[in-house]
Backbone as a ProteinNet text record, in pm:
[ID]
protein_1_A
[PRIMARY]
MKPYWQEPYVDLYQGDCLDMLCGTMFGLPIIRHRYFECDWMPLELMPPCNHKGVYDPWHKDGVQQRSKLSQAMGIDWFMTRPEVREAIPPAYTKYIGKLLLKQILKEIDG
[TERTIARY]
444.6	336.3	362.2	363.1	417.5	368.2	499.9	431.5	312	284.8	158.7	149.8	101.1	94.1	-33.5	-130.5	-290.9	-306.3	-452.3	-513.3	-635	-656.1	-809.9	-899.8	-996.4	-1112.1	-1093.3	-1042.6	-1026	-1068.9	-1226.6	-1341.6	-1337.7	-1306.2	-1350.5	-1196.6	-1065.1	-919.4	-934	-838.3	-862.2	-686.3	-600.7	-410.4	-383.3	-244.3	-140	-81.9	-55.7	59.6	-40.4	-28.8	-163.9	-40.7	1.1	69.9	-14.6	5.1	-41.9	49.6	24.6	85.7	37.8	91.9	43.4	159.5	78.1	150.7	271.4	240.8	376	512.7	478	606	672.7	615.7	716.3	770.6	717.8	714.1	657.5	523.9	389.9	276.1	255.7	206.5	66.1	67.6	-100.7	-129.1	-228.2	-281.4	-364.7	-245.9	-315.5	-310.3	-397.4	-374.7	-407.2	-357.3	-364.1	-371.1	-412.8	-370.7	-350	-235.1	-170	-171.4	-173.7	-160.4	-34.6	7	88.8	138.2	192.6	187.1	340.3	399.4	579.7	572.3	671.1	659.3	756.5	774.7	841.3	899.9	1087.7	1120.5	1162.3	1141.5	1140.2	1083.9	1172.1	1069.4	1046	934.8	893	893.4	945.1	911.7	775.5	711.8	573.2	497.4	382.3	283.1	334.7	361.3	343.6	249	115.7	45.8	14.5	138.4	104.2	155.4	46.6	107.6	94.9	7	-7	-138.8	-230.1	-341.1	-412.5	-498	-620.3	-745.8	-739.2	-903.2	-1001.5	-971.2	-1066.7	-1124.6	-1081.7	-1149.4	-1204.7	-1281.9	-1313.6	-1369.2	-1311.2	-1348.9	-1271.6	-1191.6	-1097.9	-1179.1	-1123	-1141.5	-1100	-1141.2	-1143.2	-1150.5	-1069.4	-1040.5	-937.8	-964.7	-939.2	-747.2	-717.5	-607.3	-466.5	-578.5	-491.7	-472.6	-583.3	-570.1	-437.2	-384.3	-287.1	-213.8	-190.1	-60.9	18.8	-88.7	-34.4	45.9	-59.3	-17.2	117.5	153.6	243.3	177.5	85.6	3.4	26.4	126.9	120.2	49.8	-72.3	-125.1	-275.2	-342.8	-493.5	-558.8	-665.1	-766.5	-894.2	-965.4	-1132.4	-1093.2	-1196	-1248.4	-1241	-1344.7	-1364.8	-1249.3	-1177.9	-1076.6	-923.5	-917.1	-794.6	-837.6	-973.3	-999.9	-970.5	-977.3	-947.3	-777.9	-770.1	-603.6	-485.3	-371.2	-322.8	-206.8	-86.4	37.4	127.6	212.8	298.4	402.9	399.5	509.4	488.8	372.5	335	359	327.6	345	513.5	604.7	738.4	769.9	728.4	773.7	764.1	616.7	561.3	648.8	596.4	727.6	853.4	938.2	1094.3	1077	966.8	988.7	904.3	852.8	831.6	878.5	956.6	1122	1174.9	1215.7	1344.9	1304.3	1151.7	1102.9	1138.4	1050.1	1034.4	1251.3	1337.7	1445.7	1557.1	1467.6	1479.6	1465.4	1317.3	1308.9	1376.6	1385.2	1485.6	1593.2	1683.5	1791	1801.8	1704.4	1648.7	1694.2
2288	2177.9	2062.5	2032.3	1979.9	1818.7	1755	1632.2	1549.6	1461.5	1375.1	1238.7	1172.7	1039.1	997.9	987.1	912.2	788.6	772.3	656	667.1	667.3	705.3	600.6	627.6	584	440.2	322.2	282.9	289.5	236.9	278.9	375.7	520.9	600.4	701.4	599.6	643.4	697.9	746.8	878.7	886.8	901.7	888.8	833.8	829.5	749.5	715.2	705	660.8	561.5	429.6	356.8	244.6	235.2	115.2	30.1	-92	-129.8	-197.6	-195.2	-225.9	-332.5	-463.3	-586.9	-606.3	-668.4	-703	-731.2	-857.4	-983.3	-925.9	-825.6	-724.3	-666.2	-663.8	-583.2	-675.1	-800.1	-916	-958.9	-841.7	-916.4	-1019.4	-1113.6	-1260	-1177.4	-1111.7	-1102	-993.7	-1041.7	-1022.9	-901.4	-790.1	-685.2	-589.6	-564.5	-493.1	-385.1	-269.2	-77.2	-52.1	40.5	77.5	243	320.2	457.4	467.5	646.9	719.2	833.5	872.8	977	1053	1188	1255	1242.4	1119.6	1106.3	973.9	913.9	782.4	707.4	694.4	594.6	490.2	503.8	393.4	270.3	277.9	167.3	53.1	-43.1	-188.3	-257.3	-361.4	-377.6	-542.1	-656.1	-746.1	-831.9	-919.2	-907.2	-959.6	-990.2	-1050.4	-1214.1	-1231.1	-1400.7	-1455.8	-1468.9	-1506.6	-1665.9	-1721.3	-1844.1	-1888.6	-1922.4	-1950.8	-1846.6	-1674.3	-1567.7	-1530.8	-1504.2	-1509.9	-1390.1	-1439.9	-1396.6	-1377.5	-1257.7	-1242.9	-1209.1	-1141.1	-1058.3	-1183.4	-1335.4	-1414.8	-1514	-1579.5	-1732	-1691.3	-1788.7	-1848.9	-1713.3	-1629.7	-1518.2	-1520.8	-1453	-1445.8	-1283.1	-1195	-1102.6	-1048.5	-1075.9	-1095.8	-970.9	-865.6	-700.5	-748.1	-860.1	-853.1	-922.3	-980.9	-1118.1	-984.2	-928.6	-843.6	-745.7	-672.6	-557.1	-637.8	-739.7	-794.7	-851	-843.2	-901.3	-743.1	-668.2	-549.1	-466.1	-530.3	-436.8	-290.7	-355.7	-236.1	-256.1	-181.6	-218.7	-132.7	-48.2	17.5	-32.8	36.9	-13.4	49.6	-17.4	27.3	-76.1	-6.7	-62.8	-169.9	-286.1	-361	-287.6	-184.8	-137.6	-5.6	17.6	120.8	26.9	-90.9	-180.2	-237.5	-259.2	-259.4	-229.7	-63.7	12.7	86.4	25.8	71.5	65.9	127.3	161.9	64.7	-36.7	-62.6	-2.3	28	138.5	100.6	45.1	-43.9	41.9	40.7	67.5	265.2	317.5	462	453.7	410.9	445.1	426.9	313.7	291.5	456.3	500.5	595.4	700.2	743.1	855.9	894.2	709.7	777.7	810.8	769.7	776.9	933.9	1006.9	1083.4	1189.9	1128.2	1292.1	1244.2	1181.7	1138.9	1206.7	1245.6	1313.9	1454.1	1501.4	1653.1	1695.1	1595.4	1664.3	1662.1	1581.6	1584.3	1735.4	1780.4	1870	2010.9	1982.1	2091.7	2150	2027.8	1983.4	2076.5	2060.6	2100.4	1989.3
-1026.6	-978.7	-887.1	-733.5	-680.5	-695.1	-656.6	-666.3	-551.6	-611.4	-529.2	-549.1	-448.6	-428.2	-364.7	-403.9	-338.8	-403	-336.7	-309.3	-394.9	-523.4	-597.5	-588.1	-632.9	-640.6	-760.2	-756.9	-864	-995.4	-972.9	-1009.4	-1112.9	-1082.7	-1141.1	-1195.1	-1172.2	-1229.7	-1411.1	-1383.6	-1543.7	-1578.9	-1427.1	-1476.2	-1582.5	-1584	-1613.5	-1493	-1412.8	-1348.5	-1202.5	-1228.9	-1110	-1035.2	-912.8	-914.8	-774.2	-837.9	-722.2	-587.1	-466.8	-350	-295.3	-217.2	-212.4	-82.7	45.8	163.5	112.7	45	40.7	-23.1	-121.4	-189.6	-50.6	51.5	157.8	255.9	228.3	342.8	421.4	401.5	503.9	491.5	618.8	578	560	455.4	407.1	258.8	199.8	81.1	73.4	53.3	72.9	-39.1	-159.3	-259.9	-198.7	-271.3	-268.9	-352.9	-420.7	-596.7	-521.9	-593.1	-560.3	-718	-686.9	-832.5	-832	-885.2	-881.4	-1000.2	-1000.4	-1135.4	-1148.8	-1156.7	-1197.8	-1203.3	-1311	-1274.2	-1170.9	-1058.8	-973.5	-1066.3	-1058.2	-1073.9	-1017.5	-866.7	-747.4	-858	-836.8	-848.8	-733.3	-805	-632.6	-704.7	-584.6	-616.7	-670.5	-715.7	-742.1	-635.4	-643.8	-561.7	-552.5	-394.6	-361.1	-255	-333.7	-224.3	-177.7	-221	-135.8	-34.4	106.4	218.3	295.9	277.7	344	368.2	473.3	543.2	427.7	415.7	295.2	344.6	424.1	458	356.8	258.7	189.5	72	57	-51.3	54.5	-41.5	-12.2	167.8	271.5	386.6	484.2	406.8	497.2	624.4	754.2	869.5	895.4	915.9	956.8	1103.6	1167.7	1344	1303.6	1383.1	1419.9	1468.7	1529.3	1606.7	1471.8	1426.9	1263.1	1177.6	1158.2	1029.1	1054.3	1192.2	1311.9	1250.9	1301.2	1303.1	1170.3	1082.7	947	884.1	935.3	798.5	929.2	996.8	1064.1	1173.7	1246.1	1282.8	1375.9	1532.1	1605.5	1794	1753.4	1798.7	1777.2	1874.1	1875.8	1756.8	1669.2	1595.3	1639.1	1594.5	1546	1398.1	1466.1	1299.8	1188.6	1219.7	1079.3	968.8	1144.2	1080.4	1046.6	1098.2	1056.3	895	885.4	753.6	644.4	650	580.5	586.8	667.5	665.2	563.5	554	467.8	513.6	545	646.2	625.9	716.4	754.6	674.8	580.1	561.8	387.3	378.6	221.2	247.2	363.4	399.5	389.2	422.9	406.4	267.9	271	72	19.7	-21.7	-64.3	-16.1	119.2	127.8	88.1	100.3	69.3	-81.5	-201.5	-327.7	-335.2	-294.5	-231.2	-233.1	-135.5	-57	-167.4	-266.6	-368.2	-478.3	-497.3	-625.4	-574	-448.6	-410.9	-388.3	-382.8	-329.9	-506.4	-602.9	-695.7	-759.4	-755.4	-814.4	-765.6	-612	-521.1	-618.3	-629.9	-755.6	-835.1	-926	-1054.9	-1206.3
[MASK]
++++++++++++++++++++++++++++++++++++++++++++++++++++++++++++++++++++++++++++++++++++++++++++++++++++++++++++++

């Protein structure tokens, strides 16, 4: 079976491995929780969320300006506001890709 890592619909999640990533874990100045599942247990430890003094567009009076969202998530290309609201920050993609590549190489080496 090939390893996978995907973003499930959290309310319907039934698996064994569910990891939450937040922008603050990557040094990004934004609260951006996204949940991912995989079929193996990654052993990389991440720092805990630190929501003090960072941009929170999702709660209370948070403003969801397209340019501010893009900048806080490290997105340096144009996206519409609806696209940016759904975007996964590139730092998450890099992190997940690195772990997935390690797992694939581990399985190839036996």
